[in-house]
Residue frames as qw, qx, qy, qz and C-alpha x, y, z in Angstrom:
[[0.591, 0.052, -0.681, 0.430, -106.39, 10.75, 98.93],
 [0.520, -0.765, -0.380, -0.031, -107.54, 11.13, 102.55],
 [0.293, 0.506, -0.334, 0.739, -105.97, 13.96, 104.52],
 [0.375, -0.353, 0.416, -0.749, -108.37, 14.16, 107.48],
 [0.461, -0.130, -0.877, -0.034, -109.77, 11.29, 109.57],
 [0.427, -0.335, 0.295, -0.786, -112.65, 11.25, 112.06],
 [0.320, -0.159, -0.933, 0.039, -114.22, 8.63, 114.30],
 [0.514, -0.334, 0.084, -0.786, -117.54, 8.60, 116.10],
 [0.282, -0.057, -0.941, 0.177, -118.55, 6.16, 118.80],
 [0.525, -0.218, 0.142, -0.811, -122.07, 5.77, 120.19],
 [0.654, -0.078, 0.664, -0.354, -124.42, 3.03, 121.31],
 [0.838, 0.483, 0.048, -0.249, -124.82, 2.01, 117.65],
 [0.892, 0.029, 0.170, 0.419, -121.07, 1.31, 117.41],
 [0.311, -0.620, 0.250, 0.675, -118.16, 3.12, 115.82],
 [0.632, 0.698, 0.297, 0.159, -117.95, 4.83, 112.44],
 [0.435, -0.461, 0.236, 0.737, -115.14, 6.63, 110.67],
 [0.492, 0.836, 0.243, -0.013, -115.00, 9.17, 107.87],
 [0.619, -0.105, 0.246, 0.738, -112.28, 10.55, 105.62],
 [0.227, 0.934, 0.163, -0.220, -111.79, 14.04, 104.22],
 [0.716, 0.335, 0.135, 0.597, -109.44, 15.42, 101.60],
 [0.305, -0.241, -0.062, 0.919, -107.54, 18.71, 101.55],
 [0.105, -0.225, -0.438, -0.864, -110.18, 19.99, 99.13],
 [0.472, -0.532, -0.609, -0.352, -113.24, 18.82, 101.11],
 [0.137, -0.433, 0.506, -0.733, -112.06, 19.44, 104.66],
 [0.412, -0.299, -0.859, 0.061, -114.17, 17.97, 107.44],
 [0.335, -0.393, 0.147, -0.844, -117.04, 19.29, 109.56],
 [0.421, -0.260, -0.861, 0.118, -118.56, 17.62, 112.63],
 [0.386, -0.450, 0.133, -0.794, -121.34, 18.58, 114.99],
 [0.407, -0.190, -0.864, 0.228, -122.00, 16.71, 118.22],
 [0.311, -0.439, -0.047, -0.841, -125.15, 17.81, 120.03],
 [0.149, -0.275, -0.862, 0.398, -127.15, 17.39, 123.22],
 [0.095, -0.785, -0.593, -0.151, -130.41, 18.94, 124.41],
 [0.347, -0.817, -0.142, 0.437, -128.33, 21.78, 125.94],
 [0.178, 0.869, -0.304, -0.347, -126.35, 22.80, 122.85],
 [0.936, 0.301, 0.082, 0.161, -123.68, 21.46, 120.52],
 [0.413, -0.634, 0.425, 0.497, -120.00, 21.48, 119.68],
 [0.720, 0.692, 0.039, -0.043, -118.88, 22.23, 116.13],
 [0.538, -0.505, 0.490, 0.464, -115.46, 21.20, 114.83],
 [0.678, 0.730, 0.047, -0.067, -114.25, 22.17, 111.37],
 [0.578, -0.437, 0.466, 0.508, -110.90, 21.20, 109.82],
 [0.648, 0.754, 0.108, -0.001, -109.59, 22.48, 106.51],
 [0.727, -0.107, 0.204, 0.647, -106.32, 22.88, 104.67],
 [0.108, 0.932, -0.023, -0.344, -105.06, 26.40, 103.99],
 [0.846, 0.332, 0.193, 0.369, -103.17, 25.91, 100.74],
 [0.219, 0.913, -0.125, 0.321, -101.66, 29.43, 100.89],
 [0.254, -0.748, 0.547, -0.276, -99.70, 28.52, 104.03],
 [0.643, 0.166, -0.747, -0.037, -99.76, 24.69, 103.61],
 [0.081, -0.178, 0.722, -0.663, -101.29, 24.48, 107.10],
 [0.359, -0.438, -0.806, -0.172, -104.14, 22.37, 108.47],
 [0.148, -0.281, 0.231, -0.920, -106.51, 24.68, 110.32],
 [0.252, -0.403, -0.869, 0.137, -109.21, 24.13, 112.96],
 [0.290, -0.349, 0.028, -0.890, -112.26, 25.99, 114.17],
 [0.343, -0.299, -0.867, 0.203, -113.93, 24.75, 117.38],
 [0.247, -0.265, 0.080, -0.929, -117.08, 26.38, 118.78],
 [0.163, 0.358, 0.831, -0.392, -120.03, 25.80, 121.04],
 [0.194, -0.102, -0.450, -0.866, -123.18, 26.40, 119.01],
 [0.585, 0.041, 0.362, -0.725, -126.94, 26.50, 119.63],
 [0.153, -0.016, -0.946, -0.287, -128.92, 23.35, 118.94],
 [0.289, -0.529, -0.760, -0.240, -132.72, 23.19, 118.76],
 [0.257, -0.824, -0.176, -0.473, -133.03, 26.52, 120.58],
 [0.725, -0.677, 0.013, 0.122, -130.59, 25.69, 123.38],
 [0.757, -0.154, 0.141, 0.619, -126.99, 26.82, 123.89],
 [0.043, 0.932, -0.047, -0.357, -124.95, 29.79, 122.72],
 [0.722, 0.611, -0.118, 0.303, -122.40, 30.69, 120.06],
 [0.483, -0.812, 0.301, 0.130, -119.03, 30.55, 121.85],
 [0.687, 0.602, -0.385, 0.131, -115.87, 30.38, 119.70],
 [0.822, -0.542, 0.140, 0.107, -113.31, 28.25, 121.56],
 [0.525, -0.438, 0.497, 0.534, -110.34, 27.96, 119.18],
 [0.673, 0.733, 0.088, -0.034, -109.38, 29.06, 115.69],
 [0.085, -0.811, 0.553, 0.171, -105.89, 28.28, 114.46],
 [0.445, 0.440, -0.763, -0.161, -103.48, 25.61, 113.28],
 [0.924, -0.211, -0.243, -0.204, -104.30, 21.99, 114.08],
 [0.720, 0.219, -0.476, 0.455, -100.65, 21.50, 115.11],
 [0.475, -0.440, -0.460, 0.607, -101.05, 23.91, 118.01],
 [0.020, -0.943, -0.304, 0.134, -101.71, 27.46, 119.01],
 [0.539, 0.030, 0.152, 0.828, -99.32, 29.50, 116.91],
 [0.098, -0.517, -0.237, -0.817, -102.05, 32.15, 116.73],
 [0.232, -0.171, 0.542, -0.790, -103.81, 33.61, 119.73],
 [0.064, -0.327, -0.943, 0.021, -106.62, 31.48, 121.09],
 [0.323, -0.410, -0.253, -0.815, -110.18, 32.70, 121.11],
 [0.013, -0.066, -0.806, 0.588, -111.80, 32.80, 124.53],
 [0.131, 0.570, 0.767, -0.264, -115.37, 33.23, 125.68],
 [0.273, 0.844, 0.331, -0.321, -117.64, 35.39, 123.54],
 [0.677, 0.630, 0.139, 0.356, -115.03, 35.61, 120.76],
 [0.174, -0.958, 0.226, -0.039, -112.59, 37.56, 122.91],
 [0.435, 0.600, -0.638, 0.209, -108.82, 37.12, 122.97],
 [0.881, -0.305, -0.361, 0.032, -107.90, 34.11, 125.11],
 [0.613, 0.079, -0.350, 0.704, -104.86, 35.96, 126.47],
 [0.105, 0.046, -0.248, 0.962, -106.01, 39.49, 127.36],
 [0.110, 0.543, 0.792, -0.257, -109.82, 39.04, 127.10],
 [0.169, 0.476, -0.076, -0.860, -110.16, 42.10, 124.82],
 [0.754, 0.541, 0.266, -0.261, -112.44, 41.91, 121.79],
 [0.775, 0.066, 0.403, 0.482, -110.46, 40.54, 118.86],
 [0.380, 0.803, 0.215, 0.406, -110.85, 43.83, 116.98],
 [0.191, -0.939, 0.167, -0.231, -109.18, 45.72, 119.88],
 [0.882, -0.384, 0.166, 0.218, -106.64, 43.10, 120.99],
 [0.311, 0.864, -0.395, 0.037, -103.00, 44.04, 120.52],
 [0.786, -0.412, 0.456, 0.071, -101.43, 40.82, 121.88],
 [0.154, 0.605, -0.695, -0.357, -98.39, 39.71, 119.90],
 [0.947, 0.150, -0.135, -0.252, -98.95, 36.57, 117.89],
 [0.604, -0.522, 0.594, 0.095, -96.69, 33.77, 119.04],
 [0.644, 0.560, -0.465, -0.234, -94.53, 32.38, 116.27],
 [0.871, -0.321, 0.360, -0.092, -93.63, 28.73, 116.67]]
Protein backbone atom coordinates (compact mmCIF):
# COMPACT_ATOMS: atom_id res chain seq x y z
CA UNK A 1 0.00 0.00 0.00
CA UNK A 2 1.27 3.49 -0.87
CA UNK A 3 2.55 5.58 2.02
CA UNK A 4 4.44 8.30 0.12
CA UNK A 5 3.30 10.26 -2.94
CA UNK A 6 5.29 12.47 -5.33
CA UNK A 7 4.46 14.56 -8.37
CA UNK A 8 6.69 16.04 -11.03
CA UNK A 9 5.66 18.65 -13.56
CA UNK A 10 7.73 19.70 -16.57
CA UNK A 11 7.22 20.61 -20.20
CA UNK A 12 6.45 16.93 -20.92
CA UNK A 13 3.50 17.06 -18.51
CA UNK A 14 2.89 15.74 -15.02
CA UNK A 15 3.83 12.38 -13.52
CA UNK A 16 3.28 10.87 -10.11
CA UNK A 17 4.94 8.08 -8.17
CA UNK A 18 4.09 6.10 -5.05
CA UNK A 19 6.34 4.73 -2.33
CA UNK A 20 5.70 2.33 0.53
CA UNK A 21 6.98 2.43 4.10
CA UNK A 22 9.49 -0.23 3.09
CA UNK A 23 10.71 1.46 -0.12
CA UNK A 24 10.66 5.09 0.93
CA UNK A 25 11.08 7.68 -1.81
CA UNK A 26 14.08 9.50 -3.29
CA UNK A 27 13.99 12.42 -5.72
CA UNK A 28 16.67 14.50 -7.38
CA UNK A 29 15.88 17.67 -9.31
CA UNK A 30 18.87 19.16 -11.11
CA UNK A 31 20.05 22.15 -13.11
CA UNK A 32 23.41 23.01 -14.68
CA UNK A 33 24.34 24.71 -11.36
CA UNK A 34 23.64 21.82 -8.98
CA UNK A 35 20.74 19.76 -7.67
CA UNK A 36 18.33 19.27 -4.80
CA UNK A 37 17.94 15.85 -3.23
CA UNK A 38 14.87 14.89 -1.21
CA UNK A 39 14.60 11.55 0.57
CA UNK A 40 11.60 10.33 2.60
CA UNK A 41 11.51 7.15 4.65
CA UNK A 42 9.58 5.63 7.51
CA UNK A 43 11.41 5.05 10.80
CA UNK A 44 9.60 2.00 12.14
CA UNK A 45 11.32 2.27 15.55
CA UNK A 46 9.58 5.58 16.23
CA UNK A 47 6.67 5.19 13.74
CA UNK A 48 7.73 8.52 12.20
CA UNK A 49 8.05 9.62 8.58
CA UNK A 50 11.45 11.22 8.15
CA UNK A 51 12.95 13.60 5.57
CA UNK A 52 16.41 14.50 4.37
CA UNK A 53 16.76 17.55 2.08
CA UNK A 54 20.12 18.62 0.65
CA UNK A 55 21.74 20.60 -2.11
CA UNK A 56 24.09 18.27 -3.99
CA UNK A 57 26.62 18.53 -6.82
CA UNK A 58 25.45 17.67 -10.31
CA UNK A 59 27.76 17.13 -13.28
CA UNK A 60 30.62 18.89 -11.49
CA UNK A 61 28.61 21.92 -10.36
CA UNK A 62 27.19 22.77 -6.94
CA UNK A 63 28.05 21.77 -3.39
CA UNK A 64 26.92 19.36 -0.69
CA UNK A 65 24.77 21.46 1.66
CA UNK A 66 22.46 19.63 4.09
CA UNK A 67 19.31 21.74 4.53
CA UNK A 68 17.02 19.65 6.76
CA UNK A 69 17.00 16.26 8.45
CA UNK A 70 14.07 15.38 10.67
CA UNK A 71 10.42 14.45 10.85
CA UNK A 72 8.24 15.19 7.83
CA UNK A 73 5.58 16.57 10.21
CA UNK A 74 7.87 19.40 11.27
CA UNK A 75 11.07 20.31 13.00
CA UNK A 76 10.95 18.43 16.28
CA UNK A 77 14.70 17.97 15.94
CA UNK A 78 17.15 20.79 15.34
CA UNK A 79 17.43 21.89 11.74
CA UNK A 80 20.66 21.55 9.82
CA UNK A 81 22.00 24.80 8.42
CA UNK A 82 24.72 25.60 5.91
CA UNK A 83 27.68 23.24 5.73
CA UNK A 84 25.98 20.72 8.04
CA UNK A 85 26.04 23.09 11.02
CA UNK A 86 23.28 23.50 13.59
CA UNK A 87 20.54 25.75 12.19
CA UNK A 88 20.07 27.38 15.61
CA UNK A 89 23.56 28.12 16.96
CA UNK A 90 25.66 27.50 13.79
CA UNK A 91 28.05 25.18 15.67
CA UNK A 92 29.18 21.95 14.02
CA UNK A 93 26.66 19.23 14.84
CA UNK A 94 29.30 17.30 16.79
CA UNK A 95 29.85 20.33 19.09
CA UNK A 96 26.30 21.70 19.25
CA UNK A 97 24.64 21.58 22.65
CA UNK A 98 21.27 23.09 21.66
CA UNK A 99 18.33 21.42 23.39
CA UNK A 100 16.17 19.39 21.07
CA UNK A 101 12.65 20.77 20.90
CA UNK A 102 10.01 18.23 21.83
CA UNK A 103 6.67 18.74 20.12
